[in-house]
N, C-alpha and C positions, 0 to 999 in steps of 0.2 A: 427484458426487451425481446430476446427471444419469444417468449410466451404472450408476449401482445401481439408481435406478429402471426403465431400461430392461431391465437384467437380472431384475429380479424379475419385470416384466410379460411377458417373453420366458418365464420360467420356467411363472407362473401359466396362460398360453395355450397352454403344450405338453401342459396338462391336459388340454383340451378335445381333443385328436388321439386320445383311446383308443376306439377303434371301439366302437358301441353296441350289436353285435349277431354272434354268431359267424358268420352267415352271409352275410357282407356278400356274398362270392365270387357265390353262388348269387344274391343279390339282381341284382347286375351284370348278368344276364344276360338280366333285365328289358328292360334301355337296348339291349342289341344285339337283342332280338327287334323291339322299337319300332323300332330304327333303322334294320334290313332292310326292316322291313315300310311303314315311309315312303319306301324308296326303290321299293319296288314299287307304290303306290298314288300315287307322284308327290307327294307331299304338298309339297315343296321349294319355296319361289319367294322370286326375290326379295323381295318383299314380305310378312313372314309373316303379316301379316294378309289378306293379299289372296284373294278366291275368284275363281281362273281359270275363267274360259269354257271348255266342253267343248270339245276338238277334233272333227272331222269324222269322220262315219262312214264315209263310202265307199259305194260303189254294190255292189248286190247282197250286202247280210250277209247271212252265216250266223248260226245260233245262237251259234255259238261266239263271232261276232263282236259279237255284242249282250251276251254275257257279260265279255267281255273289257271294252268298251267301257263297260258300268255298273260294271265293279270299280274304272276307274281315276276315272269321272266322278261316279258318283252322292254326291249330298251327304249324305244318312244314315250312308252307308257313312264316308265322311268325318268325319263328327260321331262316330261311334262309334269310330274311329280315336282323334281327338284328345280323345276322353274316357279311351280307355285311356292315351293318353300323359300325360293330366293326373295319373290315378292313379298310375303309374311314378313319378312327380315325387315324391309323397306319401313314396316309402320314405325316400330320403336327410334327407328332413325329420323321419321318424320317428326315425331312428336319433341323429339328431345331439343332443348336449348343448343345455340351453339358454345363450342368450347369457350369457357372463361379465359381470357387473356394476363397472362403474369407477365410486370417488367421487373427490371431491375436497373439502377443507375448509379456508377460511382463517382464521385467528386473527383476528380483529378486535381481542382486546385481548391483547396479549400472553401467555403463560404462561409464569411463570418457573420454571425446574427448577435441579438442582445441576449439568446440563451446559451450561445458558444456554435463553436463551428459543426458546419453537419458533412458527416461523411459521405454516408449514402442513403439509397434512399428504395424501397419497395413498392411495389403495387400490385392490385389484381381488380380487373373490369369484366361486368358480367353483360352482355348485351340481350336485352329482352325484345324479341319483335312485337311490333304494333298488335294490339287485342284483334285477335280472331286470326292470325297468319295460320300460326300453328294447329288450329283446329280444323284449318281451309287444307292445309297440307296433308295433316294426318289423315283425313276423312278420303282424301284424294289416294292417300297410299293403299289406305284400310278396302277403298272400292276396287282399287287395281287389284289387290288380292285376291277380293272375290274375286274378279274374273277372270283371274288364274285359275284360281280352282275350278270354277265352272269348264274351265278350258281344259285342264285335267280331267275331268268328270266326260266331256265329250269325247277327249282321247282315248280314254276308257270303253266308251259306249262302239265310237268308231272302231276301234280294237277289235271289239268284238262281233260287229257286224264283218269285219273281216276273216277273221276266223270261221263263223258260220257260213261266210260267203265260199272261202276256200274249203272247207270240210264237206258243202254240201257236193260243190263240183266235183270231188273227190269220192263221194258217195254215186255220186252220176256216174263216174268212170267205172268204178266197181259194179256197179249194177250194168254198163253196157258191155263191159268184159263177160260178165255173166252171161248175160243173153248169147254175145256173140258167140260163145264156146258153144252152148247149147244148139243155136243152129248150125253150128260147125259140123257138129256130131248127128244132127238131121241131114243136111246134106250128105256125110258122109254115108248115111242109110239108105239116101236116096241112089246114090251111085252102085251100093249094093244091089238094091231093088232094079238100076238098068243094066248091071252088070249079069242079074240072073235073067233077064228076059232077054239081053241079047244073047246069050249061050243059049237059051231057046229056042233063039231065033223070031221071037216074038216081035222085037223091035230092032231097029239099025243100030250100027255102031255110032252114027251122029249122037244119040243120047248119053251113051257114056262118055263124049267127048265133054257135050256140054255138062255134064254133073261135076265133070274133072275142073272146068274152067270155072263154072261158078264155085268150087272148093278152092280152088285158088285165090280168087276174087275176097271170099270169104277171110282166107287165113289172112291174106295183105292185110284187111280191115281189123281183123283181131292183133295183128302186132302192130299196127299204127295206135290201136287204142293201149292195148299193152305199154308203147314207150312213150304214151302220154302220162305213165305214172310217175315218171321222174321228176319233171317240170311241176307237174302239181302238188308231189308232194314236197318238192323245194320251196313253192309257193307258201303252203302253208307251214312248212319249217321258219320260215322268215319271219311270219308275225308271231311265230314262237320262240324266235330268237334260239333257235338249234342249228346244228350245220346242213346245210341245203342236202348234201350228198346223204346223210343217214334216213333210209328210205322207212316212210311210217306204215305200219299194218294196214292192212286195208279196213275201212269202217264198217260195222256190222252192220248189216239191214233189217231195218225196223221197221213194220207196219207203218204204213200213211195214216196219218190220222187229219182228218179234215179238220178245219177250222175257219171261222167268219169276222172279219173285223167290221165294228161298227165306224161308219163312214164319219161323224158328226163325232164320235167320242176320241178318233185319230185326231182329228184337226184340233179341236179343245186340247189335247195331249200334249201335241207339237207345238200350240203356241203359248202353255202355261209351263213345259217341261224341258221344253230342247235346250241343254246347257249351251250349246252355241248363240241363243237368242239370248239366254240368261248373261252369258259373259256381257254381251253389248249393252245390256241394259247395268249393268255394273260400270261398262266405260263410259256411257254416257254420263251416271253419276260422278265418274273421277271426272270427266270434262268438267263437268257446273261446279266441281269443287274449285278446280284450277282458275274455272273464273272470279270465283270469291277472293281467290289467292290473287289473281290480278289486280282485283279491285284493292286490295290493301296495300301494294306497292305505292300507291299515293299518299299513304302517312310514314313519318319516320321508325326508326329502331331505337329503343330508347337502352344506352348503356349505363349501368351503374358500378360502381367502384370505390375503394380505398386507397389511400398513397399513404405508406409511412416512412416518414425522414428520419434517421438516426443521425442524434446530434448530440456531440460532447460536451461537459461541461464547459460554461464559460470560462474566458482565460481571467477575468478579474473576478475577484471574491465577491460575494454580495448583491449579485444581482439576481432577481426574481426569475422563478422559472427556470433557472440553471439546470441546464442537460435534460431538460424536457422534449421528447419525440413530438414532432406536430405528426396529426393525424387529418387527413384531407377527404373528404368526402367528394366525389367525383361524379358528373353528369355528361354523356354525348347525346347528341341525337346525329343521326345520317341525314341529309339535307336532299331531300326529293325531286328536285328543281327542272330534272328530264321528263317535263309532264309528255312528251310527244311519243319518248319511248313506251312509259306506262299506258298510255292509251292505244299504241300500236298493240301491245303483250295482250290487254284487254280485249282487243277486237281479235286477235289472235285466238285466245281460248274460247271465245263465242263462237267462233268461227268452227273449232275444232268440235264443239256440242253438238253444233248444226250438222256437221260431218257426220260425226257417229250416230245420231240419229238418223239418218238418210242411208248410212252403213245397215244399219239393223232392220230398216224397213225392206230395203233391199234383197238383204239375206232371208228376212223372212216369205215375202212373194217367191223365192226361189226355191226355199225348202218345201212350200205349200205344194207348188209345181211340182215339186219333185216327188213329194207324196202322194199327189194327184196320180201319177203316171205309175208308181210302183204299187198304187192300190189297184188300178185297170190291169198291170201285170198280174198282180197276186191275183185275181178276181179271174183273168184269161185262161191262168196255168191251172187252176180248179176245174173249170169249164173243159179244159183238153181230157185232165186227169180221169173226169167223169166219163168224157166221150170215149177216150181210147181205152180205160180201164172196164167201164162196164158194157161197150158196145162193139168198138171196131176190133179191138182183142180177141175177144170171145168168138165172134164173127170170122176174123181170121183164121183162127186155130181150127173152127168148124170147116170152114172151106179147104182148108188145108188138108184135113182127115178126106175129106169126101173125094178131093183130088186126088190123094194117093189111091184110094180105093180105084176112082174112076181110070187112074193110069194104070193100075195092075190088072182091072178088066178090060183095057186096052181100048176104053172110048174116049180119051183126051191124050193127047201128047203130051210130051214133056216139058216144053214150054210153058203151057199151061200148069204143072206140077209147082216148077221152078217159077213162076209169078206168083202161085199162091205164098211160096215161102219167104219171098223175098215183100210183099206186104206184111206177112207175119211180123219180121226182123223190122220193119221198118216201125210199124205200131208200138212195137214195143219199145224200143228205143225213143220215139217221142214220149212214149209213156212217162218213161225214167226222166227223160228230158224235163218234162212239165212237172214232174214231183220235185226235181231240184231245182227249177225256177219257182216254186210254190214258196220253198223253205228260203230261197233267197232273198224274194222280196218281202216275206214278212220279217226277213231281218232285217232290211233295209227300211221297214216302215217303222219298227219298233226304235231303231239307231236316230231316224230324224224327228220319232216323237219323245223319247230321250227315256223310254220305260216301256216293260212289256205292255202288248197291246192286252185286252181282254179278249180272250179266244174260248170260243162256244162251239162245242162239237154241233158239226152241221147236220141236220136229219137225213133222211136217207134220200128226200126228193130233191136238199138242196134251196139254193133261194137265186 
């Protein structure tokens, strides 16, 4: 008796092994991608809920070191990765049949039949959604998982941009501090020159005072620049997931390498590789699958099951089939009668498709416009680098040297010498600012394009 029921139970449960989607193998690759990425970001820990402390950064880190450290430790990136993993886990849930239902009944009052009194009954029922429902549901979940993967990639690219943007700002500050210190030493030298000439009665006392005033102003400017180190270091620490009060070492100043960006190539890469736009494409695909799922609501779900009734031997002897247990094959259908409800759900799903498509178009327009502005700023900063680096700074240095010689000879006043020094300092800071802007705008364009842009060294004449 028990053996019969167990066989019946196994046979019914075997029905649930039918796969819900023809793209099972394709969807399994989502797991492989997530697993490989989890190894890359080092998300596996002994305690699956533990938030690990970031490792040490090391001494004199380069930009590549910062990028690698951020990829392994940034909390926002890890959150986006877990969001992707959670979406991947939705796929097997979508393609699985509903849980089979087991029912049991005990006859409080025995029911007499020709074959004997009935004691209790067991049953199991499995509901099968209408053809195509599981496929549409699984396709929607898989497309959502792919969208989350692209959003994870977008988060990583945005993180790299934030690191580069903060790093170049930190580099500019280091150069500005170094430039201000050099000019401070220059002003001290000019003060000594003025004192020497004042001692020799070649100039009046006002020149010494002017030198001291200029020295005090430059010391204050240098102090302001040095105090900016804390906030900018904290900004970089924030994207690295480090404590804000841990001061980062000054970045090493590297030689500026001019690059150029192909406008057409950037635009094509932006539309083809931007992960945010790719995520929206998958969201449109998921919304279309939900439209198909909404159509299937007009069709019923089929339930198949079996009941087994335990029956004792008949009271009277000689009864045919005495004590045999009846087995009943059961079928159920839900009745989709609320048609207005299903039509509304279908219209809602179609509206969601249109909404996602319009969102994607708006995002593309915004990203293209932002890329155009970034490209303009990038090219403008390069022009400024050439202007200050090749023309204005050399001329300002030449003017300052000539002004110092003329001042010592008594042919110009001290104010002319100070003006020449101020001009040199301004051009030097403008040059460093343009170099930092150039790197930041290139990083922004690469973020928008979703990949590194083809960079080619500019020729000496530029373009």
